[in-house]
N, C-alpha and C positions, 0 to 999 in steps of 0.2 A: 526670719531676718537673714540676709545674705552674709553680712560681715559686721563685726564690731571692731573698732580701732581703739587701742588702749595705750595710755601713757601712765607709768607708775613713777612714784617718787618726785612728784611735781609740785608739792606744796611747800615751796621754799620761802625763806624769810626775807629775801633781799631784792626780789624783782618787782618793780612797780607794775609791769605788764607780764602776766604769767599765763598765757593761753598757748596751746599747742598749734601754732599757726600752720606748721607742715601738715598735721593731721586734718586740720580744718580745710586746707586746700585739697587734700585727698578725698575728704568727705564730699566736697563740692563736685569734684570730678566724677566720683561714683554716682552721685545723684543725677548728674547730667546724662548718665548712661542708664538711668532708671534702675539702679542697684540700691537696695535698701541697706542703710548704714546707720550706725550710731557711734558716738565717741564716748568712752569712759575714761575719766581723768581724775587722778588723786588730788587735784586742786579743788575739786567740787564734791567728791564722794570717797568714802573709805574703801579700803580693799575688800572688806566684807561685803559692802554694797555692790562693788564691782563683780565679785564672785556670784552673788545672787542674781544680778541682772543678766549675767552670761547664761546662767542656768534657765532663767525665766524666758529669755528671748531666743535661746537655742540657735545661735547663728551657725552656719556651716563653716565659716572662716573666722579666725581671730588674727588681727594684725597688730603687732607691737612696735611702738617707736622705741628705739634702743639708743642709749648713750652710755658713757663709762660708769655713771652712778647707778643706773637702774638695770643693767643687763643681767646680773645674777638673779635679782628679784624677779625679773620678767621671765627668765628661763624656768624658775621655780614654779611660777604661776601657770605658765604654758603647759608644764608637765602634768598639771592636775586635770587638763582637758585633752587627754590623749586621742580622743575620737574626733577632734576638730582638725581642720587644716590650718597649720600655724605658719604665719608669714611674719618675718621681721623686716624692719627698714630703719633708715638712719645711717649716718656715716660709719658709726662703729660696727654695724652689721654689714654694711656694703663692702668694706675692705677686708672683711674676714668671713665672707659668705660661705666659702667652701668648707672651712673648719666648722662653722655653725651647723651646716647641713650634715656633715660627716660625723662630727663628734656628738653634737647635742640633738641630732635628728630633727632639726627644724625642717619643715617641709619645703619652704621657699624663702628666699631673700630678694626683695626688690632693690635693685642697684641704683643708688643715686636718686635723682629726681624721678618721681613715679606717678605723676598725674595721668599719664597715658598708659603706663605699665600696669598699675594696679587694676583699673577696670578691665583691661584685657585678660589679666590673670584670673580675676574673679569669674569672668564670663567663661573662660576655658575650664575652670574647675566645675562650674555649674553644669556645663554641657558634657563633662567627662572627656574633654578633648586632650590633644597632645600639648603638654606645656612647653615643649621645645619650639613651638611656633610663636611664643611670647618673647619678644625682645626685651633685654634688660633685666633678666632674673638669673639666679642660681637656684636649682631645685634638686630635690632628692627623689629618686625613683628606685624603690627597693633598697639595695645596698650601694647604688651608684649615685654620684653627684655630677650634675651637668651645669654648665654656664652657657647661656644663649648669647647671641650677638648683641653688642652694645645698643642702648637706646639713645639716639641723638637728642641733644638739647632742644627745647622748644620755648616759645614765649607763652607764659600763662597769663592770659588777659582777664580771665574771669576772677571774681573775688572769692575768698574762702567762705566757708559756711557760717563761721562764728557761733557754732553750737556751744562751745565751752564758755565763751565770753557771755553769752546769754544766760547760761546756768549760773555763772559767777555773780551776775547782777541779780538774778532771781533769788539767790541765797543771801543777798544783801552783803556780799563780801565787799571789801573796800577796793573797788576797781577805779583807779584814778587815770589809767591810760591803757592804750592798746597799741598793737604793732601792725604795720602794713609794709608791703614791699612795693617799691617803684622800679626795681631792677633785680636781675639775678646775675651772679658771677662776678669776676674780678679780673683785671688785666695783669695783675702782679703775681709773683711767685714766691711768697714767703714760705720757707721750708717747714714751718711748724703748723701750717694751716691746711685744713682738709679741702678748701675750695679749689686751689689749683690741682690738688691730687685727684679731685672728682672728674677732671677732664678725661681721665682714662675710662671712667664709667659712662659718662655722657659726652661723647665727642661732639663738637660743633662750635658755634660762636662762644668766645670766652665771656662776653658781656651782652646781656639781653635787656632791652628797655621796654617797660610797659608803656602803652599810649598814655600821654599826660592826662587826657580827659577821663580815662578810666580811673586813674589815681584820684583825681579831684572828686569824681562821682562817689568813689568808695569812702573818702573822708566825709563828704557831705552826708551820705547815707548813714554812716556810723554815728555821726554827731546827732542826727535827727532821731535815729532808732534807739540809741543807748545814752544819749546825753553826755558822751565823752568828748572832751576837747583837747586832750593831750595825746600826741601820737609819736611813737618811736618808729622812724623809718628804718626798717630792719635790713636794708641793703648792706652787702659787704663793703661797698664803697659808693657813697651817695654822689660825690663829685670828686674829680681829681684835676691835675694841672692842665689837661686838654681843654682848649677854649670851648669846644662843642659841649663838653660835659658841664662846664660852668654855665653855658648858655641854657642848657636844659634845666638846671637848678633854678636859674633866674626865671624861666618860663613857668615852672611850677609855682614859684613865689608870686609871680604876677597873677596867675590864675586863682591862687588862694585869696589874694587881696580883692580881685575883681568879683569873686563869688561871695565876698564878705563872710568867710568861714570863721574868722576870729578864733584861730587855734594856736596852741603852743606845740611846736614839734621839735624833735631832736634827731640827729643823724650821725653817721660814722664816716670818718675820712682818714686819710694818711697824713703824716706831718708835711709832706711835700705837696699836698693839695692846695695849700694857700701860699701866696707870695706877697711881697711888699706892696704891689700895686692893686691889691684886691679889696681895698677898703670900701669902694663904692659897691662892688659886687656883694660883699659881706653885709653892708648896710641894707641892701635891698632884701636879702634873705632874713635879716633880723627884723626888719619892718613888717615882713609877712608872717612872723611868728616863730622863726627859728631862734630858740633860746639857748641851746646847748649842743656842742659837738663832741662826740667821742673821738679822740685822736689816738691812733695806734702808735704810741711812743715806745712802749715795751721796756726799754732799758736806756741807761746813760753810758753804757760801756760800748765803745765803738767796735772792739773785737767781737763782742757778743752779738751786736746788731748785724755785723757782717756774717757771722755764722748763721743767724736767723734768715739771712738774705732779705733784710728789710729795705735795702737800697737807700738808707738814710744814715744820718750821723747824730751824735749828741748835739752838735752845734745847730744842725737843721731842725732838730726837735725843739730846741729852746726858741729858735726864731719863730716857729709855728705858734707856740704858746704866746709869745709876745705880740704877734700879729693879731691873733684872736682876742687877746686882752684889750688891745686898742679898739677893736670893733664892738666891744661890749657883749660879745657872745661868750657864754661861759663854757668851760671845758671839763670833760671827764677824760682821764688818760688811761690808755691800755698799759698794763705793766706785767712784765714777766721778770720777777725779781731773782728767781733761782733757775739755774740750768745745771746740767750734769757736770760741767767743769767750772762753775762759778767759784770765785775766791772771795775771801772776806774783803779784800781791797775793792773788788768789783761791786759787792753789796754796799760798801760805804759810798762808793762813787754814785751809785744809783739813788740811794736814800738821800744823799746830800742834794742831788739834782732835783728829786721830787720835792724836797723841802724848799729849795730855791723857787720852784714854780707853784708853791702852796698846794701840793697834792699828796702829802704824806698820809693824810687821813684816807685818801682814795686807795692807797695800797692795801688797807685793812678792811675794805668793804666787801670782799669776797673771801670764801673760806680757803681758796687755793690760789697762791700767787707764784707758783712755779710752772715751768714749762711742762706741758703734758705731751707724752709721746703718742699722739693719736695714730691709729693704724692707717697705713696708706701714705703718710707724710714722709718727706725726705729725711727728716730727723729721726723718725721711728725706724726707718730702713737702715740708716747709718748706725744707730745704737744697737739694732739687732745684729748687724755685721760685726760690731765690736763686742758682742756677747755681754752687753751691759743691761739688758732688760730681764726682768724676772722670768723664770721658766714656768710660765703659765700659758694656757691657750691664748692666742693673740687677740681674741675677742673680749677678753677681760681687761680691766685696768691693770697695767703693768708698771711698776715702779722701776726706775733705772738706778744704777749705782752712781754715787757722787764721787768725783775725784778726791774731794775732801769730805770724809764721812761726817765731820762735825757740822759743816755747812748743811749737809742733807738732814741732819737731826734737827737743826734749828728750823729748817723749812717744815719738817713734820710736826714740830711742837706748835708752830703758829697755826697750822691747819687743824691740829687736834684740839686746840683751845679757842678756836674761832667763836663758838657759841658763848664762851665765858665773857669775852670782851664785847662781842657784837651786840649782845643784849643791851649794853649801855651806850653803844655807838649808833644804834639803829635810829633813835630819835633825831639825832643830828643829820644823819644821811637822808632820812625822810624829809627833813626840813629843806635840805639842799635841793632835793629833787622836786619839791612841790612849791612851797611859798618862797623859798630862797633864804639865803643867809647873808649877813653883812660881811664886809671884807675883814673886819676885826674878828668876828666869830670864826671865820675860816682860818685866819692866821693863828688864833689861839689853839684850835683843834689840830692844825698842822703841826704846831710846836709840840703838843702833847704826844702825838703819834711819832713824830721824829725822834724825840728823846727816848721813847720806849725802844724803838728799833735800833737807834744808834748806840745806845748803851750796851745792848746785847752784841751788836756787831763789833764794837770796839775791843771786846775781849779776845777776838780772834780764836785761836785754838785753845785758849784757856776757858772758853765758854762752857758752861755746864748747866744741867737741869736746875740745880739749886738756885743759881743766879737768875735763870729765866723765870722761875716761879716767884721769886722775890720782886723782880721788875714787873711781872704781870700783875701782881696784887697792887703795886703802887700805881700802875697804869689804870687799872679798873677804878681805884679810888679817885683818881683825877677825872676820869670820865663821868663819875657820878656827880 
């Protein structure tokens, strides 16, 4: 076998669709070049099984998908196979590639989108060629590290391999949904997001659209092959305020109806993607099967939104939720509750806002609700210059110092005790995502979560661990 692609730490408890779409795209691109490839993923096999399959199949190359959660574990596993050519990929690796190759002695890192890069790299390795001819990589040669010319963006029109989705279904895992892409990129420049930062890695058009017919065909094929009828459109931005963008979303909706696909789909937008006059447009999307929109609200603090470069306001965020509520399309909200300079007053402002829009329970549906300083982003660069990031190698997850240490400790306590309360919240979240909940049920859960958060926040600098544990126990009893 030429190459095995690996994702570790992927058996999470809160994603309805949990397949490595990026690796499945890479597998498809490799197969198109007649390169033998497999994907090993901890959502469908144990680490022991992964180790054994690597030994049995004896690939020349191991490729790891890296994020903040799995990088240390991936480095540990990679070191057990010193004789293999080790390739890392993903945003976390891409923006710290020279450090990974120099410090950890990773053989190469594919920078950014790699459907064209990885097959070329594998071919060069097999032929013993010069890696400097492969655009879009950082590689190590003896004790020196080199970065080649950037790889321009491209339109990936072919579908991913779906190797892991197939394995998940074969193992009779509860697979209710899957993810697809209709576009890549984003026109906006949020300072916490790796998508605008990736323009340095893959120069070219900011926003690339797949042909609509290829999207429709992929949906139809997945439904026929796997019996799945719920789809998450994994685009960074499905539509925005540009009329042409909305026209494309309408055309996709029209094709879904004409092909009688009968699907339920969800997508992601910005708060300023919808306007007062959009009711007919939203109705057309809803009639085609759009049931939920993820809206990147993040915060109710206007100064914090400005620092994030969201180009929106608390008032605009609220109006977006009101418009979508009128349309009957349900919403999931993006939230960044904590940042390095967050105050107790800002926390109260945001929690009150999420309570007002019946979204407090959504704050607690992920283990981490604070800003992450992802490598390559403007915010990470700013915090680095301020000497506020942990003194670790930049490819590792690095905490930043909070202006108010008490606020930072409250953030860490919520993250640390996520499993304690989520075990009791999971059933409700699952019901919201699948069969749906009544307005009264959502209001009740919203109130329970609001009171837990607000009671802690109301103490301000008097907040302490003892109070947190007392309120956490009360919260869990109410969830039961």
